[in-house]
Structure formats: C-alpha cells, structure tokens
N, C-alpha and C positions, 0 to 999 in steps of 0.2 A: 295686445291682444290675439295676436293669430288670422282675426279671422279677415275675409278680400272685401273690407267698406268701401265702399264706393260715393261717392257727395251726388243727393238725391231729395227728394220732399214726399213728403204725403198728404194726405189730404184725409180726413173721418169725420165720418158720421156724427161718433162719440165716442166710449167708452164702456167696456165691462170687466167683471174680474170675479173673482172666489173670494168670500170672504174672509172664510178663513185663510185663503194662502194672504191676503191682502192684513192681517193681521199676525202671522207669520213672519211677513217681510218690514212689517215695521219694526216687532222687536229687534231686526238683527238690524233691521239699515236705518229707522227711525224716517224715511220715505215715506210719506202717503202715494196713495197710490193715486188720488183725484188730481194731485199734483200736475200728471202728465196731459192731462187739459190744458196748462197752463204754458203747452211745450213750443216756443216755436217750431214749426212742422218744416214750416217750410225749408227749413237748412239742418239737414242733419247728415248723418253718414251710416248706411246701411247697410246689413249680411245677415246672409242666410245662417243658419246657425243646425248644421245638420247632425250634429248627437242625439238626437232623438229621433233620428229615422225617417224614411223617407212620405209613412203616413198624416208627421207633421211639418208643416210652414212653419215654423219660429226664426223671431227677425229680431236681431237686438240690435239696436239704434242707437249713436251715440245724437244728443241731441244740446241744447243750450233753453236752461230752464231763466227766462229774465226774472220773476219774480224770487228765486235764491240766488241768479248773480252767479251760477255751476252751470258745468255740464253734468245731464244726467246717465247712466248703461238703461234701457229703456229693453227687456224685453218682450215679446208679445207675440199673440198672431194674427192674421187677418180676417175679416170673414163680409162679404155685405157690406164693406166701409164703417167696420167694428172693430174694433182694437181692442182685444181683449189681453187684459195685458196679464201677465205672468210675474216682472219683476219691475223692482226700479231701486236704482241708488245713487248716491256720485263716485263722477265717475274721479279715479284712480289720478298720479299729473300724468303719469303715461299716458292713460287712453283720454285728457283734458286737451293734452298738447296734444293729437292727434288731430284729435275733433279741430283748434288752431291752426292748427299747420295747413287745413286741405280748406 
C-alpha cells in the first residue's frame, strides 16, 4: 500500500457514516459498514492518509474481523471517540500479509 503503517490500538465509543456512501461502498465491495463494530480494534495497523489535504485527518487501518475471519481495510475519520466510516473492504493478499507479519 505504500503507507507508513504502525501497530497500535484504537478505542471508539461508536461509529457513524453517511448512508449514501454506505450503499455505494456495499455495492462496490460487498462489505457493510456496521461490521466495523465487530473488528478487533486492540490490534491494528494504522496510517494517516494524507491524500485529502491538511484539513481532514483520514486514517487507514488494517484490522482483523473475527466474524469474517478476514483482514479488512477501513478508511475513517475520528472525532471525539466516534469513528466516521468512509470505506470498508476486504484486504488484498499483500495487505493481509503485511497485517499478519507485524
């Protein structure tokens, strides 16, 4: 992926998203946003996504979802312990290998 991932954990009080964006990403990736509540956030790889400018701090996380038994890629914003989900998809082989190697 080329991003400088680091091992960390995340704590959230909850998640939200735009319903239109949720529908678009579900049609594209087949993963529904509420699954992020089932991710093991105590063990993630996280990197800042600088592609959207300095005014918006987006994060990309590689995280394991025990319900799906797969690594997911989650793009999100975080404000006041609430995760605003931008995108969720299954990790590709390279991303999953990176997650499991660290």
